[in-house]
PASEBA-1860 file (N, C-alpha, C; in nm, 3 decimals):
! residues 278
1> MSREQWKR> -4.017/-2.852/-13.691/-3.936/-2.912/-13.586/-3.907/-2.805/-13.479 ~ -3.935/-2.839/-13.356/-3.910/-2.746/-13.246/-3.759/-2.736/-13.217 ~ -3.725/-2.634/-13.136/-3.586/-2.617/-13.100/-3.532/-2.738/-13.022 ~ -3.616/-2.792/-12.933/-3.571/-2.905/-12.851/-3.551/-3.028/-12.940 ~ -3.642/-3.053/-13.036/-3.624/-3.165/-13.127/-3.502/-3.147/-13.213 ~ -3.473/-3.025/-13.253/-3.354/-2.998/-13.333/-3.227/-3.028/-13.253 ~ -3.229/-2.989/-13.126/-3.112/-3.013/-13.041/-3.091/-3.164/-13.022 ~ -3.199/-3.238/-12.999/-3.187/-3.382/-12.982/-3.133/-3.448/-13.109
9> WQRRRKKG> -3.182/-3.402/-13.226/-3.134/-3.456/-13.351/-2.985/-3.426/-13.370 ~ -2.945/-3.307/-13.331/-2.805/-3.271/-13.343/-2.718/-3.355/-13.250 ~ -2.767/-3.382/-13.130/-2.691/-3.465/-13.036/-2.677/-3.611/-13.090 ~ -2.788/-3.662/-13.144/-2.782/-3.798/-13.200/-2.687/-3.804/-13.318 ~ -2.692/-3.698/-13.398/-2.602/-3.694/-13.517/-2.456/-3.689/-13.473 ~ -2.427/-3.611/-13.367/-2.290/-3.600/-13.318/-2.246/-3.734/-13.258 ~ -2.335/-3.800/-13.185/-2.300/-3.929/-13.128/-2.269/-4.032/-13.236 ~ -2.354/-4.029/-13.342/-2.327/-4.123/-13.451/-2.196/-4.094/-13.521
17> RDTRNLIV> -2.163/-3.968/-13.539/-2.035/-3.934/-13.601/-1.918/-3.973/-13.515 ~ -1.932/-3.947/-13.384/-1.823/-3.983/-13.293/-1.805/-4.133/-13.287 ~ -1.915/-4.208/-13.290/-1.907/-4.353/-13.288/-1.839/-4.407/-13.415 ~ -1.873/-4.351/-13.529/-1.807/-4.396/-13.653/-1.659/-4.363/-13.652 ~ -1.623/-4.247/-13.599/-1.481/-4.212/-13.586/-1.409/-4.308/-13.491 ~ -1.481/-4.349/-13.386/-1.424/-4.445/-13.293/-1.398/-4.578/-13.357 ~ -1.492/-4.620/-13.442/-1.475/-4.747/-13.516/-1.353/-4.741/-13.608 ~ -1.336/-4.630/-13.676/-1.220/-4.611/-13.764/-1.091/-4.619/-13.682
25> GLASNDPA> -1.092/-4.554/-13.564/-0.973/-4.555/-13.481/-0.940/-4.693/-13.425 ~ -1.043/-4.769/-13.386/-1.022/-4.902/-13.330/-0.970/-4.999/-13.438 ~ -1.009/-4.974/-13.563/-0.966/-5.061/-13.673/-0.839/-5.012/-13.740 ~ -0.779/-4.906/-13.687/-0.663/-4.846/-13.751/-0.542/-4.940/-13.743 ~ -0.455/-4.930/-13.843/-0.326/-5.003/-13.840/-0.220/-4.934/-13.759 ~ -0.250/-4.810/-13.719/-0.154/-4.732/-13.638/-0.174/-4.769/-13.490 ~ -0.078/-4.828/-13.425/-0.097/-4.869/-13.285/-0.129/-4.752/-13.193 ~ -0.071/-4.635/-13.218/-0.098/-4.518/-13.131/-0.243/-4.474/-13.143
33> QRYASELV> -0.296/-4.468/-13.266/-0.436/-4.430/-13.286/-0.530/-4.536/-13.229 ~ -0.495/-4.662/-13.246/-0.578/-4.766/-13.193/-0.581/-4.763/-13.040 ~ -0.467/-4.739/-12.978/-0.459/-4.731/-12.833/-0.538/-4.611/-12.780 ~ -0.530/-4.497/-12.850/-0.604/-4.379/-12.808/-0.754/-4.405/-12.819 ~ -0.797/-4.478/-12.919/-0.939/-4.510/-12.936/-0.984/-4.607/-12.827 ~ -0.898/-4.700/-12.790/-0.933/-4.792/-12.680/-0.950/-4.719/-12.549 ~ -0.868/-4.617/-12.525/-0.883/-4.535/-12.405/-1.017/-4.461/-12.408 ~ -1.053/-4.408/-12.522/-1.182/-4.341/-12.536/-1.298/-4.434/-12.508
41> LLELGPEG> -1.289/-4.554/-12.560/-1.393/-4.656/-12.537/-1.401/-4.691/-12.390 ~ -1.289/-4.706/-12.326/-1.289/-4.735/-12.182/-1.350/-4.623/-12.101 ~ -1.325/-4.499/-12.143/-1.380/-4.384/-12.071/-1.531/-4.372/-12.092 ~ -1.578/-4.407/-12.209/-1.722/-4.399/-12.239/-1.800/-4.503/-12.158 ~ -1.741/-4.618/-12.135/-1.805/-4.719/-12.055/-1.922/-4.788/-12.127 ~ -2.021/-4.835/-12.048/-2.133/-4.910/-12.110/-2.210/-4.832/-12.216 ~ -2.230/-4.703/-12.195/-2.302/-4.624/-12.292/-2.230/-4.623/-12.427 ~ -2.100/-4.605/-12.422/-2.021/-4.602/-12.546/-2.022/-4.739/-12.616
49> VSLLLSEL> -2.013/-4.847/-12.539/-2.018/-4.981/-12.594/-2.155/-5.008/-12.658 ~ -2.260/-4.961/-12.594/-2.396/-4.978/-12.650/-2.408/-4.906/-12.784 ~ -2.358/-4.781/-12.793/-2.361/-4.710/-12.917/-2.276/-4.779/-13.025 ~ -2.163/-4.831/-12.982/-2.072/-4.897/-13.073/-2.138/-5.025/-13.131 ~ -2.200/-5.102/-13.046/-2.270/-5.223/-13.092/-2.384/-5.189/-13.186 ~ -2.458/-5.084/-13.156/-2.568/-5.046/-13.244/-2.516/-5.005/-13.382 ~ -2.405/-4.930/-13.383/-2.347/-4.887/-13.509/-2.294/-5.007/-13.589 ~ -2.231/-5.104/-13.522/-2.185/-5.224/-13.591/-2.301/-5.305/-13.649
57> DLMGNLFR> -2.410/-5.314/-13.575/-2.529/-5.382/-13.625/-2.587/-5.311/-13.745 ~ -2.589/-5.178/-13.743/-2.637/-5.099/-13.856/-2.550/-5.124/-13.980 ~ -2.417/-5.126/-13.960/-2.328/-5.153/-14.072/-2.349/-5.293/-14.127 ~ -2.372/-5.390/-14.037/-2.397/-5.528/-14.083/-2.524/-5.538/-14.165 ~ -2.630/-5.468/-14.123/-2.754/-5.468/-14.200/-2.734/-5.405/-14.338 ~ -2.649/-5.301/-14.341/-2.619/-5.235/-14.469/-2.546/-5.330/-14.563 ~ -2.452/-5.408/-14.509/-2.379/-5.502/-14.592/-2.472/-5.614/-14.643 ~ -2.569/-5.652/-14.557/-2.659/-5.759/-14.597/-2.750/-5.718/-14.714
65> NLPASLGW> -2.789/-5.591/-14.716/-2.874/-5.541/-14.822/-2.798/-5.486/-14.943 ~ -2.665/-5.471/-14.927/-2.586/-5.407/-15.034/-2.581/-5.488/-15.163 ~ -2.562/-5.620/-15.157/-2.553/-5.696/-15.284/-2.675/-5.674/-15.373 ~ -2.795/-5.675/-15.315/-2.914/-5.654/-15.395/-2.914/-5.513/-15.454 ~ -2.875/-5.412/-15.372/-2.873/-5.275/-15.423/-2.769/-5.261/-15.533 ~ -2.653/-5.321/-15.512/-2.548/-5.314/-15.615/-2.589/-5.384/-15.742 ~ -2.659/-5.497/-15.727/-2.707/-5.567/-15.846/-2.805/-5.487/-15.928 ~ -2.896/-5.420/-15.854/-2.994/-5.334/-15.923/-2.922/-5.217/-15.992
73> TVAVGCVL> -2.819/-5.163/-15.929/-2.744/-5.053/-15.990/-2.678/-5.097/-16.118 ~ -2.614/-5.214/-16.118/-2.549/-5.264/-16.237/-2.654/-5.290/-16.348 ~ -2.768/-5.350/-16.309/-2.869/-5.382/-16.406/-2.923/-5.254/-16.474 ~ -2.953/-5.153/-16.391/-3.004/-5.028/-16.447/-2.900/-4.964/-16.537 ~ -2.771/-4.968/-16.496/-2.664/-4.912/-16.577/-2.652/-4.983/-16.713 ~ -2.665/-5.114/-16.711/-2.658/-5.189/-16.838/-2.775/-5.155/-16.929 ~ -2.893/-5.143/-16.870/-3.009/-5.107/-16.955/-2.990/-4.970/-17.015 ~ -2.946/-4.874/-16.935/-2.925/-4.737/-16.987/-2.818/-4.738/-17.098
81> NYLWLLQG> -2.711/-4.816/-17.072/-2.607/-4.825/-17.172/-2.658/-4.885/-17.303 ~ -2.744/-4.986/-17.293/-2.801/-5.051/-17.413/-2.890/-4.951/-17.489 ~ -2.973/-4.877/-17.415/-3.060/-4.778/-17.481/-2.974/-4.671/-17.548 ~ -2.862/-4.636/-17.485/-2.775/-4.534/-17.544/-2.711/-4.589/-17.672 ~ -2.679/-4.715/-17.674/-2.622/-4.775/-17.796/-2.726/-4.780/-17.908 ~ -2.853/-4.805/-17.874/-2.959/-4.808/-17.973/-2.976/-4.672/-18.039 ~ -2.946/-4.567/-17.965/-2.956/-4.433/-18.021/-2.834/-4.396/-18.105 ~ -2.740/-4.487/-18.118/-2.623/-4.462/-18.200/-2.509/-4.398/-18.125
89> GPAAAAFL> -2.520/-4.386/-17.994/-2.413/-4.326/-17.916/-2.301/-4.424/-17.886 ~ -2.185/-4.375/-17.843/-2.076/-4.462/-17.809/-2.106/-4.544/-17.681 ~ -2.033/-4.649/-17.661/-2.053/-4.728/-17.541/-2.021/-4.644/-17.419 ~ -2.114/-4.641/-17.329/-2.098/-4.559/-17.207/-2.076/-4.649/-17.089 ~ -1.962/-4.638/-17.029/-1.932/-4.718/-16.911/-1.894/-4.629/-16.794 ~ -1.957/-4.509/-16.793/-1.921/-4.414/-16.687/-1.964/-4.462/-16.548 ~ -2.062/-4.553/-16.545/-2.111/-4.599/-16.414/-2.017/-4.700/-16.352 ~ -1.926/-4.757/-16.432/-1.836/-4.859/-16.379/-1.739/-4.804/-16.274
97> PGIAVLGM> -1.674/-4.688/-16.297/-1.591/-4.636/-16.189/-1.667/-4.610/-16.059 ~ -1.791/-4.564/-16.074/-1.871/-4.541/-15.951/-1.894/-4.670/-15.876 ~ -1.921/-4.778/-15.949/-1.939/-4.909/-15.885/-1.812/-4.953/-15.818 ~ -1.696/-4.928/-15.886/-1.569/-4.965/-15.828/-1.542/-4.889/-15.697 ~ -1.572/-4.759/-15.698/-1.554/-4.679/-15.576/-1.646/-4.730/-15.465 ~ -1.770/-4.761/-15.503/-1.864/-4.814/-15.403/-1.814/-4.947/-15.342 ~ -1.757/-5.031/-15.431/-1.702/-5.156/-15.380/-1.586/-5.133/-15.284 ~ -1.497/-5.040/-15.317/-1.385/-5.009/-15.226/-1.432/-4.958/-15.090
105> LTWQLRRN> -1.534/-4.868/-15.092/-1.586/-4.815/-14.968/-1.651/-4.926/-14.885 ~ -1.721/-5.015/-14.954/-1.786/-5.128/-14.884/-1.680/-5.216/-14.819 ~ -1.574/-5.245/-14.893/-1.464/-5.327/-14.838/-1.403/-5.262/-14.715 ~ -1.382/-5.131/-14.719/-1.321/-5.062/-14.607/-1.413/-5.064/-14.484 ~ -1.542/-5.039/-14.509/-1.637/-5.041/-14.397/-1.648/-5.180/-14.335 ~ -1.647/-5.281/-14.421/-1.654/-5.418/-14.371/-1.530/-5.453/-14.290 ~ -1.415/-5.409/-14.336/-1.292/-5.431/-14.263/-1.295/-5.363/-14.127 ~ -1.340/-5.238/-14.123/-1.349/-5.163/-13.997/-1.449/-5.233/-13.903
113> RNATARLL> -1.560/-5.278/-13.957/-1.659/-5.346/-13.871/-1.603/-5.475/-13.812 ~ -1.538/-5.557/-13.895/-1.486/-5.684/-13.844/-1.372/-5.662/-13.742 ~ -1.283/-5.564/-13.770/-1.174/-5.537/-13.678/-1.226/-5.486/-13.545 ~ -1.325/-5.398/-13.548/-1.382/-5.345/-13.424/-1.451/-5.454/-13.347 ~ -1.525/-5.540/-13.416/-1.592/-5.649/-13.349/-1.497/-5.746/-13.280 ~ -1.382/-5.776/-13.348/-1.281/-5.860/-13.285/-1.222/-5.795/-13.160 ~ -1.198/-5.665/-13.167/-1.143/-5.594/-13.052/-1.243/-5.589/-12.939 ~ -1.370/-5.566/-12.974/-1.474/-5.555/-12.871/-1.491/-5.687/-12.798
121> AQVEDRRI> -1.471/-5.795/-12.868/-1.484/-5.928/-12.804/-1.374/-5.952/-12.700 ~ -1.271/-5.869/-12.697/-1.162/-5.888/-12.602/-1.164/-5.786/-12.489 ~ -1.265/-5.702/-12.483/-1.271/-5.599/-12.380/-1.287/-5.662/-12.243 ~ -1.208/-5.617/-12.144/-1.211/-5.668/-12.011/-1.277/-5.564/-11.918 ~ -1.406/-5.542/-11.934/-1.478/-5.446/-11.853/-1.614/-5.504/-11.818 ~ -1.630/-5.541/-11.692/-1.754/-5.609/-11.651/-1.876/-5.517/-11.658 ~ -1.854/-5.386/-11.669/-1.968/-5.295/-11.677/-2.047/-5.306/-11.806 ~ -1.989/-5.367/-11.909/-2.052/-5.371/-12.040/-2.137/-5.494/-12.059
129> VGPLTEAL> -2.156/-5.577/-11.955/-2.235/-5.700/-11.972/-2.376/-5.667/-12.013 ~ -2.434/-5.564/-11.957/-2.571/-5.527/-11.995/-2.589/-5.500/-12.141 ~ -2.511/-5.405/-12.201/-2.521/-5.383/-12.344/-2.492/-5.507/-12.429 ~ -2.400/-5.592/-12.379/-2.370/-5.714/-12.455/-2.489/-5.808/-12.464 ~ -2.566/-5.816/-12.357/-2.687/-5.902/-12.359/-2.786/-5.850/-12.461 ~ -2.798/-5.720/-12.477/-2.889/-5.663/-12.576/-2.840/-5.695/-12.716 ~ -2.708/-5.699/-12.736/-2.653/-5.725/-12.870/-2.677/-5.869/-12.916 ~ -2.716/-5.957/-12.824/-2.747/-6.094/-12.864/-2.869/-6.102/-12.956
137> DYGDAVTR> -2.948/-5.999/-12.957/-3.070/-5.998/-13.039/-3.051/-5.917/-13.169 ~ -2.930/-5.867/-13.193/-2.907/-5.786/-13.312/-2.913/-5.877/-13.438 ~ -2.943/-5.813/-13.551/-2.954/-5.888/-13.675/-2.821/-5.923/-13.739 ~ -2.717/-5.851/-13.709/-2.588/-5.877/-13.769/-2.515/-5.990/-13.697 ~ -2.479/-6.093/-13.771/-2.417/-6.212/-13.710/-2.281/-6.181/-13.650 ~ -2.202/-6.094/-13.714/-2.069/-6.061/-13.662/-2.080/-5.990/-13.527 ~ -2.178/-5.897/-13.517/-2.197/-5.825/-13.390/-2.244/-5.921/-13.282 ~ -2.338/-6.008/-13.316/-2.387/-6.105/-13.218/-2.272/-6.196/-13.169
145> DAARRCLL> -2.189/-6.239/-13.260/-2.081/-6.331/-13.224/-1.981/-6.261/-13.135 ~ -1.952/-6.134/-13.163/-1.857/-6.058/-13.077/-1.915/-6.043/-12.938 ~ -2.045/-6.011/-12.927/-2.106/-5.998/-12.795/-2.106/-6.131/-12.722 ~ -2.134/-6.239/-12.792/-2.138/-6.370/-12.730/-2.001/-6.408/-12.676 ~ -1.896/-6.391/-12.755/-1.762/-6.428/-12.710/-1.717/-6.346/-12.589 ~ -1.757/-6.217/-12.588/-1.722/-6.132/-12.474/-1.799/-6.178/-12.349 ~ -1.925/-6.214/-12.364/-2.004/-6.263/-12.250/-1.947/-6.393/-12.194 ~ -1.901/-6.479/-12.280/-1.843/-6.606/-12.236/-1.724/-6.581/-12.142
153> RLLPQLTP> -1.655/-6.475/-12.165/-1.538/-6.444/-12.084/-1.576/-6.362/-11.960 ~ -1.672/-6.272/-11.970/-1.701/-6.178/-11.859/-1.799/-6.235/-11.758 ~ -1.894/-6.315/-11.800/-1.998/-6.365/-11.709/-1.937/-6.441/-11.588 ~ -1.844/-6.533/-11.607/-1.787/-6.599/-11.490/-1.709/-6.506/-11.398 ~ -1.672/-6.387/-11.444/-1.595/-6.295/-11.363/-1.681/-6.201/-11.279 ~ -1.812/-6.204/-11.300/-1.900/-6.109/-11.233/-1.901/-6.134/-11.082 ~ -1.919/-6.027/-11.006/-1.929/-6.032/-10.861/-2.065/-5.978/-10.817 ~ -2.104/-6.002/-10.692/-2.232/-5.943/-10.644/-2.241/-5.795/-10.664
161> ADAFKLET> -2.130/-5.721/-10.659/-2.134/-5.577/-10.680/-2.175/-5.541/-10.823 ~ -2.150/-5.631/-10.920/-2.188/-5.606/-11.058/-2.336/-5.624/-11.083 ~ -2.406/-5.688/-10.990/-2.549/-5.716/-11.012/-2.628/-5.587/-11.023 ~ -2.587/-5.486/-10.953/-2.662/-5.361/-10.951/-2.650/-5.285/-11.083 ~ -2.557/-5.325/-11.169/-2.540/-5.260/-11.298/-2.633/-5.319/-11.405 ~ -2.698/-5.430/-11.371/-2.786/-5.497/-11.468/-2.929/-5.452/-11.447 ~ -2.995/-5.417/-11.558/-3.134/-5.378/-11.552/-3.225/-5.495/-11.579 ~ -3.357/-5.472/-11.564/-3.450/-5.584/-11.577/-3.443/-5.649/-11.714
169> RHRRRLNR> -3.427/-5.567/-11.820/-3.422/-5.624/-11.955/-3.295/-5.708/-11.975 ~ -3.188/-5.672/-11.906/-3.064/-5.753/-11.915/-3.085/-5.888/-11.849 ~ -3.144/-5.890/-11.733/-3.171/-6.017/-11.664/-3.268/-6.103/-11.745 ~ -3.366/-6.039/-11.804/-3.461/-6.114/-11.885/-3.393/-6.182/-12.003 ~ -3.298/-6.111/-12.064/-3.226/-6.171/-12.179/-3.136/-6.283/-12.132 ~ -3.072/-6.271/-12.016/-2.991/-6.380/-11.964/-3.077/-6.501/-11.933 ~ -3.195/-6.481/-11.883/-3.286/-6.592/-11.856/-3.327/-6.663/-11.986 ~ -3.341/-6.585/-12.091/-3.377/-6.647/-12.222/-3.262/-6.732/-12.276
177> VLGSEDEP> -3.138/-6.697/-12.240/-3.028/-6.779/-12.282/-3.041/-6.920/-12.229 ~ -3.096/-6.938/-12.110/-3.109/-7.069/-12.048/-3.206/-7.158/-12.128 ~ -3.288/-7.098/-12.213/-3.378/-7.176/-12.296/-3.327/-7.195/-12.437 ~ -3.203/-7.157/-12.462/-3.145/-7.169/-12.596/-3.069/-7.301/-12.610 ~ -3.004/-7.318/-12.728/-2.923/-7.435/-12.753/-2.774/-7.407/-12.742 ~ -2.740/-7.287/-12.694/-2.599/-7.249/-12.686/-2.540/-7.298/-12.553 ~ -2.483/-7.419/-12.557/-2.437/-7.482/-12.435/-2.330/-7.402/-12.362 ~ -2.224/-7.350/-12.433/-2.122/-7.273/-12.357/-2.178/-7.148/-12.292
185> LILAVLQA> -2.271/-7.079/-12.358/-2.326/-6.957/-12.298/-2.420/-6.991/-12.184 ~ -2.492/-7.102/-12.195/-2.579/-7.147/-12.086/-2.495/-7.172/-11.960 ~ -2.385/-7.241/-11.978/-2.296/-7.270/-11.863/-2.240/-7.142/-11.803 ~ -2.207/-7.045/-11.887/-2.152/-6.917/-11.836/-2.259/-6.843/-11.754 ~ -2.383/-6.843/-11.802/-2.491/-6.778/-11.727/-2.515/-6.849/-11.594 ~ -2.514/-6.983/-11.593/-2.536/-7.058/-11.469/-2.423/-7.029/-11.368 ~ -2.304/-7.008/-11.417/-2.194/-6.975/-11.326/-2.211/-6.838/-11.262 ~ -2.274/-6.745/-11.336/-2.286/-6.608/-11.288/-2.409/-6.588/-11.199
193> LPRIGDSS> -2.514/-6.668/-11.218/-2.642/-6.644/-11.148/-2.630/-6.647/-10.994 ~ -2.547/-6.735/-10.934/-2.537/-6.731/-10.787/-2.482/-6.599/-10.734 ~ -2.425/-6.517/-10.820/-2.372/-6.388/-10.775/-2.452/-6.268/-10.823 ~ -2.524/-6.284/-10.935/-2.597/-6.167/-10.990/-2.745/-6.196/-11.009 ~ -2.790/-6.320/-10.984/-2.929/-6.356/-11.011/-3.026/-6.297/-10.910 ~ -3.155/-6.307/-10.945/-3.261/-6.268/-10.854/-3.378/-6.367/-10.871 ~ -3.490/-6.334/-10.812/-3.603/-6.428/-10.813/-3.655/-6.457/-10.955 ~ -3.630/-6.367/-11.050/-3.679/-6.388/-11.185/-3.609/-6.504/-11.254
201> SIAAVQHL> -3.494/-6.549/-11.202/-3.417/-6.656/-11.265/-3.453/-6.794/-11.214 ~ -3.528/-6.804/-11.109/-3.553/-6.935/-11.047/-3.627/-7.026/-11.143 ~ -3.737/-6.976/-11.204/-3.816/-7.059/-11.292/-3.734/-7.108/-11.411 ~ -3.650/-7.021/-11.467/-3.568/-7.061/-11.583/-3.469/-7.170/-11.545 ~ -3.407/-7.159/-11.427/-3.310/-7.259/-11.385/-3.381/-7.391/-11.354 ~ -3.497/-7.386/-11.290/-3.571/-7.508/-11.260/-3.616/-7.579/-11.386 ~ -3.665/-7.500/-11.479/-3.707/-7.561/-11.609/-3.592/-7.623/-11.681 ~ -3.477/-7.557/-11.678/-3.357/-7.612/-11.742/-3.313/-7.741/-11.673
209> KRHTRVRK> -3.319/-7.743/-11.544/-3.278/-7.859/-11.467/-3.366/-7.982/-11.500 ~ -3.495/-7.959/-11.519/-3.589/-8.068/-11.543/-3.587/-8.119/-11.687 ~ -3.563/-8.030/-11.783/-3.586/-8.064/-11.923/-3.459/-8.078/-12.008 ~ -3.346/-8.031/-11.961/-3.226/-8.045/-12.045/-3.182/-8.190/-12.057 ~ -3.130/-8.221/-12.176/-3.078/-8.355/-12.199/-2.928/-8.362/-12.187 ~ -2.864/-8.248/-12.167/-2.718/-8.242/-12.153/-2.683/-8.268/-12.007 ~ -2.609/-8.368/-11.981/-2.578/-8.407/-11.841/-2.500/-8.300/-11.770 ~ -2.406/-8.235/-11.838/-2.324/-8.132/-11.774/-2.409/-8.011/-11.735
217> IRRVATEC> -2.499/-7.971/-11.824/-2.586/-7.855/-11.795/-2.677/-7.890/-11.678 ~ -2.731/-8.013/-11.673/-2.819/-8.051/-11.564/-2.741/-8.047/-11.431 ~ -2.618/-8.095/-11.432/-2.539/-8.093/-11.310/-2.511/-7.951/-11.264 ~ -2.472/-7.860/-11.354/-2.442/-7.725/-11.315/-2.569/-7.653/-11.270 ~ -2.682/-7.682/-11.337/-2.807/-7.617/-11.295/-2.849/-7.666/-11.157 ~ -2.823/-7.795/-11.126/-2.854/-7.849/-10.995/-2.768/-7.780/-10.888 ~ -2.645/-7.757/-10.918/-2.555/-7.686/-10.824/-2.591/-7.540/-10.812 ~ -2.637/-7.481/-10.920/-2.668/-7.337/-10.921/-2.790/-7.304/-10.839
225> LPLLMLRI> -2.893/-7.391/-10.843/-3.023/-7.360/-10.785/-3.016/-7.328/-10.634 ~ -2.954/-7.412/-10.551/-2.950/-7.378/-10.406/-2.869/-7.249/-10.379 ~ -2.763/-7.227/-10.455/-2.684/-7.104/-10.437/-2.768/-6.982/-10.477 ~ -2.845/-6.996/-10.583/-2.931/-6.887/-10.623/-3.037/-6.858/-10.519 ~ -3.096/-6.965/-10.462/-3.196/-6.946/-10.357/-3.134/-6.880/-10.233 ~ -3.011/-6.918/-10.202/-2.945/-6.854/-10.089/-2.919/-6.707/-10.113 ~ -2.882/-6.672/-10.237/-2.863/-6.529/-10.269/-2.995/-6.454/-10.253 ~ -3.100/-6.512/-10.304/-3.231/-6.442/-10.296/-3.272/-6.422/-10.150
233> EELQISGT> -3.246/-6.522/-10.069/-3.277/-6.509/-9.926/-3.195/-6.398/-9.860 ~ -3.067/-6.391/-9.896/-2.981/-6.284/-9.844/-3.031/-6.146/-9.890 ~ -3.076/-6.138/-10.013/-3.130/-6.009/-10.065/-3.255/-5.971/-9.988 ~ -3.339/-6.070/-9.958/-3.461/-6.038/-9.884/-3.430/-5.994/-9.741 ~ -3.333/-6.061/-9.678/-3.293/-6.022/-9.543/-3.234/-5.881/-9.544 ~ -3.150/-5.853/-9.642/-3.092/-5.722/-9.654/-3.199/-5.616/-9.675 ~ -3.302/-5.647/-9.756/-3.410/-5.553/-9.777/-3.491/-5.529/-9.651 ~ -3.505/-5.636/-9.571/-3.581/-5.620/-9.446/-3.504/-5.531/-9.346
241> LLRPSSEA> -3.371/-5.550/-9.341/-3.295/-5.470/-9.249/-3.292/-5.324/-9.289 ~ -3.296/-5.297/-9.419/-3.293/-5.161/-9.465/-3.430/-5.096/-9.467 ~ -3.536/-5.171/-9.439/-3.671/-5.117/-9.442/-3.690/-5.024/-9.323 ~ -3.755/-4.909/-9.339/-3.781/-4.818/-9.227/-3.872/-4.878/-9.124 ~ -3.849/-4.846/-8.996/-3.929/-4.903/-8.889/-4.065/-4.835/-8.883 ~ -4.155/-4.897/-8.799/-4.290/-4.843/-8.788/-4.292/-4.712/-8.711 ~ -4.183/-4.674/-8.643/-4.176/-4.549/-8.572/-4.126/-4.436/-8.658 ~ -4.126/-4.457/-8.791/-4.071/-4.355/-8.879/-4.152/-4.228/-8.874
249> DASPEMLL> -4.282/-4.241/-8.839/-4.370/-4.127/-8.834/-4.377/-4.063/-8.698 ~ -4.286/-4.105/-8.609/-4.290/-4.050/-8.474/-4.260/-3.899/-8.479 ~ -4.320/-3.830/-8.384/-4.306/-3.684/-8.382/-4.166/-3.647/-8.338 ~ -4.119/-3.530/-8.374/-3.986/-3.486/-8.331/-3.975/-3.477/-8.180 ~ -4.090/-3.454/-8.113/-4.082/-3.446/-7.965/-4.044/-3.579/-7.904 ~ -4.088/-3.692/-7.973/-4.053/-3.825/-7.920/-3.909/-3.860/-7.954 ~ -3.862/-3.818/-8.069/-3.728/-3.856/-8.114/-3.623/-3.769/-8.047 ~ -3.650/-3.642/-8.023/-3.557/-3.550/-7.963/-3.619/-3.489/-7.838
257> RPVTSDPD> -3.592/-3.545/-7.724/-3.650/-3.496/-7.599/-3.553/-3.400/-7.533 ~ -3.600/-3.291/-7.479/-3.509/-3.197/-7.415/-3.456/-3.252/-7.284 ~ -3.336/-3.211/-7.251/-3.274/-3.249/-7.124/-3.335/-3.168/-7.013 ~ -3.385/-3.234/-6.909/-3.455/-3.163/-6.802/-3.365/-3.126/-6.688 ~ -3.240/-3.169/-6.691/-3.149/-3.135/-6.582/-3.014/-3.101/-6.640 ~ -2.931/-3.039/-6.558/-2.798/-2.999/-6.599/-2.700/-3.108/-6.557 ~ -2.646/-3.183/-6.654/-2.554/-3.294/-6.616/-2.430/-3.243/-6.545 ~ -2.383/-3.124/-6.583/-2.265/-3.070/-6.514/-2.298/-3.038/-6.369
265> YESRDLLH> -2.422/-2.990/-6.347/-2.459/-2.961/-6.209/-2.464/-3.085/-6.126 ~ -2.523/-3.198/-6.184/-2.533/-3.321/-6.109/-2.394/-3.376/-6.079 ~ -2.302/-3.364/-6.173/-2.165/-3.414/-6.151/-2.097/-3.333/-6.043 ~ -2.116/-3.200/-6.044/-2.050/-3.118/-5.938/-2.109/-3.149/-5.802 ~ -2.242/-3.174/-5.798/-2.308/-3.202/-5.669/-2.258/-3.338/-5.614 ~ -2.245/-3.440/-5.706/-2.197/-3.570/-5.664/-2.054/-3.562/-5.613 ~ -1.971/-3.486/-5.683/-1.832/-3.472/-5.639/-1.826/-3.402/-5.504 ~ -1.908/-3.302/-5.484/-1.907/-3.230/-5.358/-1.949/-3.321/-5.244
273> TILHEG> -2.046/-3.412/-5.266/-2.093/-3.504/-5.163/-1.982/-3.602/-5.123 ~ -1.914/-3.655/-5.228/-1.806/-3.752/-5.201/-1.693/-3.686/-5.121 ~ -1.654/-3.564/-5.154/-1.548/-3.494/-5.085/-1.589/-3.462/-4.942 ~ -1.718/-3.429/-4.925/-1.762/-3.394/-4.792/-1.766/-3.514/-4.699 ~ -1.807/-3.635/-4.760/-1.808/-3.754/-4.677/-1.669/-3.801/-4.646 ~ -1.574/-3.776/-4.739/-1.435/-3.818/-4.714/-1.373/-3.732/-4.608
END
C-alpha cells in the first residue's frame, strides 16, 4: 500500500469513526449532547448527511444479516457443547454470556440507528435534498423511510436558488420517483419541478400525465408541465444572455483604442472661444 493510499484509508477510517460518534450523540438521552451533535450535523451540511445516511444503511444491513449469524453461532455452540458432554466433561455454557453481550450491543446499535433516523427525518435544511434522493435506493427500510419523510417536507420548500445544488444523478432519481407508486412523493416532486426542474424532467412529467390513473396526480402534472416549460425557456434565455459574443476574439487594439486628442485641451480651447466671443 502506497503512502497516498494509506492516507486515504486513514481519512475514511476517521470519517467513519466520526460518523458513528455523531450517531451516538444524536441518539443520546442527554439534551445537551444531542443539541451539540445537531449543531455538528448542521455544520457538516450535505456531505455529513450523506455519510450519516450511508452509515445508517450499513447498520441496517448488519441487522438484517445478524439473525442468521446469531443462529449459526448458537448452533455451533450447542454442537461443541454436546461433543464436550460426550467426552465426559461438564456442561459448558460459556458461549451464552457472549451471545447475551452481542444481543445487548445489537439492541443499542438498533436504538441509535432508529433514533438518528427519526431525527434526520425532521432536519430543516434544503441543502440535503441531494443526499436524501440517493438514500431512496438504500437497502435499509428505516433509512429509506427517513429520507422519504424528509423529502416530503423539503421538496415543496425548494426555491430556484436550490436547483444549483442538485447534481444530474439527483435529478435522475427525482424523475424516477414520477414512475413509482408513491403518490405523496410524486406530488411533492411535481410541486418542486417548476422551481428546480430542467429539460430532463419533461418526458417523465408528460408520461405521468398520459398514463397515471390517479386523478389528482394527473391534475397536478397538467399544472406542472407549462410551468416547467416556462422555467426551461427562462434558463435558455439566461444562458443565451450569458453566452460570450462573437467579438470575444477581438484584438486588444480594437477593444482599447488610444485617445488621439487631449480632452482637457479641447475643453480649454472651447472655453477660451466662448469667453472671447462674449
